[in-house]
N, C-alpha and C positions, 0 to 999 in steps of 0.2 A: 092488512097491516104490514105483512111481509113485503108486498109489492111496493108500498109507499116507502118503506125503509130502503128497499133496493134502489128506487128512483133517487132518493135523497143521497144515497151513497154514491151513485154514479155521477150525480150533479156535483157533489163535492170533489170527486175525482177529476172531473173535467175542469173545474175551477182551479184545482191545485195544479193541473198540468198547464193551463193557459196563463196562470199568474205566477210571477216570480215571488220569491220570499220578500223581496223589497216592496213589491206591489202590496202584498198583504200587510207588511209593517206600516207602510204609508197610509193604507186605508184605516188601520186600527189606531195608530198613534201619531199620525202626521199632521194633525190640526189641533188647535187649542180652543177652549172656551175663552170668553173675554177675560176672565180672571186668572188664567193659567199661562204658563210660558214666561220667558224672560221679557223684560220690558223694553221692546223696541217700538218705534212708532208704528201703530196699526198692525203689529205683529209682522212687520216686513222683514225680509231677509236682511241680515246685518253683516257688515264687514269692517275691519279696521282699515279703511280705504287709504289713509295717509301712509301706511307702511306696506300696502299692496298695490303698486302702481299698475298692475295688469288687470285690476278689477274694472269691469265695464258697467256702466249704468247710463241711463238717459236723464234721470232725475234722482237726486239724493237729498235726504234729510241729513243735516249736520248740526250737532249741538255745539254751542260756544258758551261754556259756563264761566262767564267773565262779568264782574259787576263793580270793579274798583275805579270806574270813571263816573260814578254817580254823584249827584250833588245833594241828594236827600237820603231816602231810605235804601240801604243795600239789601241784597237777598236774591237778586235775579240770577246769580250763578247757579241756583237750584232750579231755574226755570226749565231747562231742557229735560231734566229728570221728571219734573211735574207734568209737563206737556205730554211726554211719552206715556206716563202712567194714565193720564186722562184720555189717551187715545185707545185704550184697551178694547173698547167696544167697536172700534173700526177694524176691519180686516178685508182681505180679498173675498172671503166667503160672503160677507154682508157689507159690500162697499159700493153697491150700485147707486149712483147719483140720479135720482128720478128727474131732477130739474135739467140736468145736462144730457141724460140719456146714455151715460157711459158708467162703467165701473173703472175709475182711474187705476186701480190696482190690477186690473185684468185686461188692459187695453194694449196698445202698441208699445208703451214705454216701460222699460225696466226701472222700477223705483225701489231703492234700497235705503236702509238707514246706515249711514257711514260713521255712526257713533259720534265722538266729540273731538274738537281740536284742543289738545292740552295747552292751557294758558296759565302763565304764572299770575298769582294774585298779589305779588309784592313789588312789581316793577312794571309800570304802565308802558314805558317805552319799549321794553322787551316784549311785553304782551302784544302790543300793536304789531311788532315785527313778526311774532309767532303767528298771529292771526292772518296777516298778509301772506306769509309764505304758505300757510295751510290752505287758504282759499286758492292761491295760484296752483298748488299741487292738485287739489281736487278738481279744478277746472281743466287740468291738463290730461285727465283720463280720457280714453276712447269711449264713445257711446256704444251702447248695445244695438241701437237701431240707426245707423248712420244715414239712412235715406231720409230720416226726419231731423237731421242736424248732426254735425260733427262735434259740437261742444255740449257737454252736459249742463244741466241747470240745477241749482242748489236752492233749497229752502232751509234757511238757517233758523234754529231755535235758540233764542237768547235766554239769558244774557242781557246786559243793559244795551241801550240803543247805540252806543259808540261802535258796536261791532259792524255796523253798516259800512264804516269807512274802509276797513281792509277788504271787504267784499267788493266794494266799488273800485278800489285800486286794481284788484285782480280782473274784474270785468272790463275795465277800460283798456287793458292790454289786448283784449280779444275783440271787443265790439266798438271801440272808440268811446267817446263821451256818452254817458248813460242818462236817460230821462227817469227821474224818480217820482213816483206817486207816493206821497208821504201821509199816511193816516196817523194822526197824533193830536193830542190836546195842545201840544207845545210846538213852537217854531223849529227849534233845534238848529237855527242858523245864527245863534247869538255870537257876537264877537267876544273873544276871551276877556276883554276889558270890562264887559258888562257883569262879570262875576265879582263878588266881594273878595277882598284880599288877593286880587290878581297881581302877580309880580311881572313887571314889564320884561324882565330878563329871563322869565321862564322859557325853557326851550320848546319851540314848536314841535309837536309830536309827543310831548309828555305833559308839560304844564298846560298846554292848550287843548289837549285831547280829553274831552269830556262827552257825556251823553247829551249835551246841549250845544256843543260847538262843532260836531263832526260834519255837518253839512256845510258850515262855513269853511272848514278845512278842505272838504271835497271840492268846493267851488274854487278855492285858492290854488288847488292842485290841478285844476282843469279836468276833473272827473265827470262833471255834470254837463249835459247837453244844454246849450244856451236857450233861454226863454221857452222851455217846454216842461219844466218841473212844476209840481203843484202840491200844496198841502191841502188836507181835507180833515175836518173835525176840530179845528182850532177853537179854543175857548179860554186860554190862559190869560193871566194878567201880564202887562208889559212893563218895561223898565221906564223910569223917569216920569215925566209929566206930559208926554205927547206920543206921537206915533213913530218915533225914531226907529224902534225895532222893526216896524213894517217897512220903513224906508230902506234899512239895511238888508232886509229880506228880499225886497224887490230888486236891489242892486245885484243880488246873487241869482236872479233869474227865476224866482218862484212866484207863482200865482197862489191865491189863498181862497179857501172855502171855509167859512166858519161853521161851527157845529149847528147853530140855530138857523143857518140857511136852509136846512132840510125842511123847516116849517113852511117855507114859501116855494122852494124849488122841488121838493120831493126827492125820492131816491133816483127816479128817472132823470130829473133835471141835473142832479149832481153828476150822474154817470155821463150824460151827454157833454157836460162841461169838461170833465176829465178827458174823455175820448178825443174831443176836438183839440184840447191842449197838447196831448202827447203825440198824436198822429201815429205814424208808422215807425217811430224811433224804437230802438231797444229799450225796454221798460223794466224797471226794478220797482217792486212793491215793497215798501217798508212799513210795517204795521206795528205801532206801539199799542199795546193792549189798553193803555189809558185813554185811547180814543173812545172806548166804551165807558158808559156811566159806571161809577164805582158801586152803584147798587147791584150791578150785574158782573162787575169785574173789580172787586176790592183788592185783590192780591197784586198790587203794583207799587212802585216806589214813589211816584208823584201823582197821586190821584187828583182829578179835577171833577167837580160836580157838573151836572148838566150835559152829560155825554150821550152818544148814540146808544141805541139798544143793540143787542146782539143780532136781532132780526134785521135791523136796518143795515148793520155792517155786512151781514151775509148777502143781503140784497145788492149792496154796492159792489161787492166782489163778483157776484154772479153777472152783473152788468158789464164787467170788464173782461169777459172771456175771450174776446177777439183780438186782444193786444199781442204785440211781439214781446212776450214776457220772458226775460232772460235770467231772472233771479228774484228772490223774495226773502223776507224774514218776518218772524213773529217774535217780538222782544218785550222786555220789561215785565214778564210774568214773575212775580215774587211770592212763592207759595207760603212763606211764613205769615203773610198778611191775608191769605185767602180764607174763604169760608166754604166748607163743604165742596171744595175742589171746583167751584164754579168758574173762577178765572182761568184755571188750567183747561177746563172743559171748553171754554170759549176759544182759547188758543188752539186747541187740537182741532176743533171744528173749522176755524178759519184757515188753518193749515191745509185741511182736507179740501176746502173750496179753492185754495190757491193751486194745489196739486191738480185738481180737476181742470182748472183753467190752463195749466201748463200742458196737460195731455190734449186738450182741445186745440191748442195752438201748435200746429205742426209746421215748423218753419224749416224749409230746405235751403240749400245754397251754401256758398262759401262764407267764411267768417273773415273779419278784418283784423289784422294784427297790427298794433301800433308800433311802427319802426322807431319812433322817437323815444321809446320807453327807456328810462335809466333805472338802475337797480334801486329799489326802495329801501 
């Protein structure tokens, strides 16, 4: 008994000498259960990146709590908070993606949560400017792993869908025109004149800036790569009595995959169509949660029945892992209309799949800076 006590005492002494106090504290208190700790995405390190220009990261989550450009139900300003809360069971401790063979939180990329871009809820013109400047600042940071790219990549947690416009503006300055893969029940390329009570003299950038016109604005500003963008998951009703909305959409360079095309094409067929369409261009994935059926994602502003399942959506994202992915968003999660957190859970899982794809796509080389850029 005395011998065993002596051995334990000696072992404790060796441990104490070989370990610093910090090591001991980290081992005891340095990790959280899923339900503890402050609510960052997947328990990631967090930083107020917009006021700390020396913070380095390869990939960052950024919340944009903005929803005053909606045409129906508001509430997506609370989406970033809900998605972060729904990601609590994700962490570097249990983040291995068996499909991809990597743990995105423990691979080459430094991934952090950059908190939120502060956005006014009372002036959409100012809000658009704030978001544009915020994205430009976040993309100007140095990366932690420059051998894998000198420009960080952002996954935005919305917020309504209009937030894609300022992100594309910032990306255009770095990469040139961007190819968008747009998962949504709706086109979001509508001309402002298609909205009721539209005033012709409404100033572009404020009256024209909605969550259904932002890709029209992006096209008119030259932010989109020609004839390479694509919608997937469409199932909304159209304006008027014919296919004029589709004609307008085609003029803006988009191809279209309807939601029910999955019945004949399957997940693999849709993935093949998207990959052939976008090629090697810099790609931005914009994912409106209403692409998923409201039975699985009720917490959104403009739900449409007959959508894809979460399993189908995950399968589609997994098929796109080889693209030159420069940015992404998850938008239109509106927790006030959610049930048992299922919409936010879907958003958190889809963000995880996108992060995995970003880690898998290691793109080296110089970036292109647009010399023709004028101050926005």
